[in-house]
C-alpha positions as CSV (number, residue, x, y, z in Angstrom):
1,M,174.0,51.5,-127.6
2,T,176.0,50.9,-124.3
3,V,174.5,49.0,-121.3
4,P,174.8,50.9,-118.1
5,I,176.9,49.6,-115.5
6,A,176.5,50.2,-111.7
7,A,179.4,51.8,-110.2
8,P,180.2,48.9,-107.8
9,V,180.4,46.7,-110.7
10,R,182.7,48.8,-112.5
11,A,184.8,49.2,-109.7
12,A,184.8,45.4,-109.1
13,R,185.6,44.9,-112.7
14,W,188.6,47.2,-112.3
15,L,190.0,45.5,-109.0
16,A,189.2,42.0,-110.7
17,L,191.5,42.9,-113.1
18,A,194.1,44.9,-111.6
19,L,194.8,42.8,-108.6
20,P,196.0,39.9,-110.4
21,V,198.0,41.8,-113.0
22,F,199.8,43.2,-110.2
23,L,200.4,40.0,-108.0
24,L,201.4,38.0,-111.2
25,G,203.4,40.8,-112.4
26,G,205.3,40.8,-109.2
27,A,205.9,37.2,-109.2
28,L,207.5,37.7,-112.6
29,V,209.5,40.4,-111.5
30,S,210.9,38.6,-108.6
31,Q,211.5,35.7,-111.0
32,F,213.4,37.2,-113.8
33,A,214.6,40.7,-112.1
34,F,215.6,39.2,-108.6
35,G,216.2,35.5,-109.4
36,L,213.6,33.9,-107.1
37,A,212.7,30.8,-109.3
38,P,209.1,29.7,-108.6
39,C,208.5,26.1,-107.2
40,E,205.5,23.8,-108.1
41,M,203.3,25.7,-105.8
42,C,204.1,29.0,-106.8
43,W,203.2,27.9,-110.3
44,W,199.6,26.7,-109.0
45,Q,199.3,30.3,-107.5
46,R,200.0,31.7,-110.9
47,Y,197.3,29.9,-113.1
48,P,194.2,31.1,-111.4
49,H,195.6,34.7,-111.8
50,M,196.0,34.1,-115.4
51,V,192.5,32.7,-115.7
52,A,191.3,35.8,-113.7
53,I,193.2,38.3,-116.0
54,V,191.5,37.0,-119.1
55,L,187.8,36.7,-117.5
56,A,188.2,40.3,-116.2
57,A,189.4,41.6,-119.4
58,L,186.6,39.9,-121.1
59,A,184.1,41.8,-118.8
60,F,185.2,44.9,-120.2
61,F,183.7,43.9,-123.8
62,W,181.0,41.3,-123.0
63,R,177.8,41.5,-121.3
64,P,176.7,40.1,-118.7
65,V,179.7,41.8,-116.7
66,R,178.5,40.6,-113.1
67,P,179.1,36.7,-114.0
68,L,182.6,37.4,-115.5
69,V,183.9,39.4,-112.6
70,A,182.6,36.8,-110.2
71,V,184.2,33.9,-111.6
72,A,187.5,36.1,-112.1
73,A,187.0,36.8,-108.4
74,L,186.7,33.0,-107.7
75,A,189.9,32.5,-109.5
76,V,191.7,35.0,-107.6
77,L,190.2,33.4,-104.4
78,A,191.6,30.3,-105.5
79,S,195.1,31.5,-106.0
80,G,194.8,32.8,-102.6
81,L,193.9,29.7,-100.8
82,I,196.8,27.8,-102.7
83,G,199.0,30.6,-101.5
84,G,197.6,30.0,-97.6
85,F,198.4,26.4,-98.4
86,H,201.6,26.8,-99.7
87,A,202.7,29.5,-96.7
88,G,201.5,27.2,-94.2
89,V,204.1,24.5,-95.9
90,E,206.8,27.1,-95.9
91,Y,206.3,28.0,-92.2
92,Q,206.3,24.2,-91.4
93,W,202.7,24.2,-90.2
94,W,201.8,21.2,-92.1
95,Q,203.2,18.8,-94.5
96,G,203.4,20.0,-98.4
97,L,204.2,18.1,-101.3
98,T,206.9,15.7,-101.9
99,A,207.8,17.0,-105.4
100,C,209.9,19.7,-106.2
101,T,210.5,21.9,-109.1
102,A,213.5,22.0,-111.6
103,S,214.2,24.4,-114.1
104,P,215.6,22.2,-117.2
105,F,215.4,24.7,-119.7
106,A,218.7,25.7,-120.9
107,A,219.9,27.4,-124.0
108,G,221.1,24.5,-126.7
109,G,223.0,21.6,-125.1
110,D,222.1,18.1,-123.9
111,A,218.6,18.0,-122.7
112,L,219.8,15.4,-120.1
113,D,222.5,17.4,-118.7
114,A,220.2,20.4,-118.3
115,I,217.8,18.6,-116.4
116,M,220.5,16.7,-114.3
117,S,222.3,20.2,-113.5
118,A,219.0,22.2,-113.1
119,P,218.6,23.6,-109.6
120,V,215.7,22.1,-107.3
121,I,213.4,24.4,-106.1
122,R,211.9,23.6,-102.8
123,C,208.2,24.4,-102.0
124,D,208.8,24.3,-98.0
125,V,211.5,27.0,-98.2
126,A,210.4,30.7,-98.5
127,P,213.3,32.2,-100.7
128,W,212.3,35.6,-99.6
129,T,210.0,37.4,-96.6
130,L,209.2,40.6,-95.4
131,F,208.1,41.1,-92.0
132,G,208.0,37.3,-91.8
133,I,205.3,36.9,-94.6
134,S,206.7,35.3,-97.5
135,L,205.4,35.8,-101.1
136,A,203.0,33.0,-100.8
137,G,201.8,34.6,-97.6
138,F,201.3,37.9,-99.4
139,N,199.6,36.2,-102.2
140,F,197.2,34.7,-99.8
141,L,196.3,38.0,-98.1
142,F,196.0,40.2,-101.1
143,S,194.1,37.7,-103.1
144,T,191.7,36.9,-100.4
145,A,191.2,40.2,-99.1
146,G,190.9,41.2,-102.8
147,A,188.3,38.5,-103.9
148,L,186.2,39.2,-100.9
149,V,186.1,43.0,-101.8
150,V,185.0,42.1,-105.3
151,F,182.4,40.0,-104.2
152,G,181.1,42.6,-101.9
153,L,181.0,45.3,-104.6
154,I,179.0,42.6,-106.9
155,A,176.6,42.0,-104.0
156,R,176.3,45.6,-103.3
157,S,175.1,46.4,-106.9
158,G,172.6,43.7,-106.7
159,N,169.4,45.4,-106.7
160,R,170.3,48.7,-108.2
161,P,169.2,49.6,-112.0
162,G,171.9,49.0,-114.7
163,K,173.6,46.3,-112.8
164,A,175.0,44.5,-115.8
């Protein structure tokens, strides 16, 4: 017998899964199809999305659903907040990290040569913008708004029967 789940929780579960899938997918497409290599802070934004995907997917199979979806939403929110910090660094609003990222993974050859010839990816330069908003800025906007919607849906289902 399946446990009934309130409609807002079902919607929250789908949003908690779809949002990080699309945002992480977009980051991977921009990296591999368009050559926008991620900096260190870009990677930091990806990790919470990966956690959110796993937790939201588990919410389709495990009960109780609401705590899993809520923690997935927290992970999406964490990614958004990191994206907000990263966007502020890109827009020169505040100082970022001093470390940059290089991609030393080359096919074969000498490891030292691969490291020394790898391009340095700066965290304080937006490699792409649309309407003046960088990818980190878009992650901030979509992740923060999406997480707040998920929290709202979960809260809305709080007093309903079959809330799971």
